[in-house]
C-alpha atoms as one frame of an Amber mdcrd trajectory, in Angstrom:
protein
  -7.478  -4.403   2.913  -4.842  -6.482   4.704  -3.782  -9.526   2.671  -5.390
  -7.814  -0.576  -3.424  -7.775  -3.787  -3.135  -4.191  -5.000  -1.606  -1.980
  -7.873   0.079   1.241  -6.894  -1.292   4.213  -8.824   0.921   7.098  -8.137
   4.422   7.783  -7.087   7.821   6.107  -7.566   6.502   2.698  -7.365   3.495
   3.511 -10.013   2.178   0.294 -11.657   3.878  -2.330  -9.318   1.828  -4.953
  -7.932   2.093  -6.096  -4.135   0.055  -7.358  -1.293  -1.079  -5.346   1.601
   0.687  -6.564   4.915  -0.400  -4.126   7.683  -1.664  -0.662   8.341  -0.100
   2.132  10.477  -2.166   4.835  11.840  -0.393   8.423  12.728  -2.411  10.743
  15.082  -2.150  13.408  12.817  -3.649  11.607   9.602  -7.203  10.681   9.424
  -6.883   7.418   7.393  -4.165   4.550   8.102  -1.132   4.280   5.919  -1.072
   0.777   4.261   2.448  -1.125   4.010   2.519  -2.671   0.562   5.063  -5.717
   0.079   6.349  -5.588  -3.513   8.921  -8.380  -2.969  12.577  -9.227  -1.510
  12.950  -6.622   1.217  10.666  -3.717  -0.555   7.924  -2.507   1.380   6.136
   0.715   0.499   3.909   2.820   2.645   0.827   3.952   0.509  -2.575   6.091
   1.121  -5.468   4.392   0.294  -5.993   6.657  -2.641  -2.694   5.629  -4.195
  -3.812   1.817  -4.478  -6.023   0.038  -6.702  -7.270  -3.443  -5.350  -6.958
  -6.191  -7.760  -8.039  -9.114  -5.661
């Protein structure tokens, strides 16, 4: 997923396109949380089911 271009499909940033920069793993969450860069200083944490891979 890192390096992929994705569209956010839910939440406050729904419809915005960005690039996956990194993932964070929390012990209480089974799947990683993906950090999506939207431009400027905006990086949004998203779960996999909130993302649609474009490229």
